[in-house]
N, C-alpha and C positions, 0 to 999 in steps of 0.2 A: 754240502754239509760240513766239509772239512776245512773250508776257508775260515781263517780266524776273523774275529770281530776287530775292526779298527775304525775309530771315529772318523767320519767323512769319507771312508773308502767306498768306491763304486765298483770294485772287482777288477779283474777276476781273481787276484791273489788274496784279497781281503775285502770284507764288506761291513758296512753298518746296516741298520735295519732298512733304511730307504734304498741303499745300493742293492741289497739282496732282493728286495721287493721288485724294483724295476728290472733287474736282470732276469729273474725268474719269469715275470710276466712276458718279457720280450723273447727270451730264448726258449722257454718251454711252451708258452701259449701263443707265440707269434703276435702278441699285442703290440701296439705302437710303443716305442721307447719313450718313456716319460722323461721330463727334464731331470738333470742330476741334482738340482737344488743344493748347490754347494753350501748355502747358509744354514741348512738344517742340521740337527744333531741331538744327541741324547740330552744335553743340558741347555738346549736352545728352544725352549717351549714357545716363546713368542714367534720366532722365525718358523718353527714347525707349523704353528697355527696359521700364520699368514700364508705359507706355502699351501697348506691344506685348503684354505678358502679360495686361492687361485685355481688349484687343480680341480676342486669340487665342481666348478662350473662345467667341466667336460665329463662329469661322472654322474651316476644316479645311484641312490641307495638301493640295496638288494639284500636278499637272503644269501647266506654263504653259498658260493659256487666257485668252481675252479677258475683261477685267474683274478678273482676279486681281491681288492685290498681290504685288509682288516685293520681299521684305524682305531686306536685306543685313545680314549678321552678321559680327562678328569675335569668336570665342569665343561667349559668351552675350550680348554686347552688340549691340543693334540700332542700326546706323549710319545707315541710309538706306532709303528706299522708292521704288518706281516702280510703274507700273501697266501690265499687259499689254494691248496693242491689236493689231489685225490691220491691216497696211499692206502693200500690194502683194502680197497673198496669203500673207504670212508673219507669224508672231507676233513682235512686237517689244516692247520695254519703253520706255515714255515716262517720263522723269524730268527733274528740274531740279536744278541746283547753281548756285553763284555765277557760273559761266560761261554759264548759260542752259539752256534746255530741250534735251534730247537724245533722239533716237529711234534705238535700236540693236536688232539682233536679240537674241533671248534668249541666244544663244551669246556674242555680243559683250558683253552686259551681265554675264553670269556670269564671263567671262574677266577683266573689269575689277574684280571684287570678290572678297573672300576666300571668302564663302559666300552663296548666294542660296537662299531658300526661298519658294515660291509658296503663297499662301493665297486661298481663295474663301470666300464667305459660306456658312455651314453651312445646308443645307436640311433642316429638321426634317420628319418624316413628316406632321405635321398641316398643314404648309404646302403639301403636294402635293395635298391633297384639294380 
């Protein structure tokens, strides 16, 4: 929460929204480390959207749950991401912007953005055996 926002940063000293999302998913939830996607960024909406379409193939849409990615859209463009965590018994979205990290309830996060879609890692039948 104290790490400052820095465009393109993947941690641990500073993060951008994607860097924070992949670090929390991996370090807190033990999920696979997703690619760093060096081309994505706050003002790179086409690169963000292309990266989203690539990653989306290994994900499935879900309701908010711990470890899920909260993807923000305006139309077809992917604008921003956060990660769902549980805090004080409630589901919240942790994200970061130039103003720093923010922890909001899923409802507050959704109210602050045009459209939010949640994604979790797809569990293939052969992975459950």
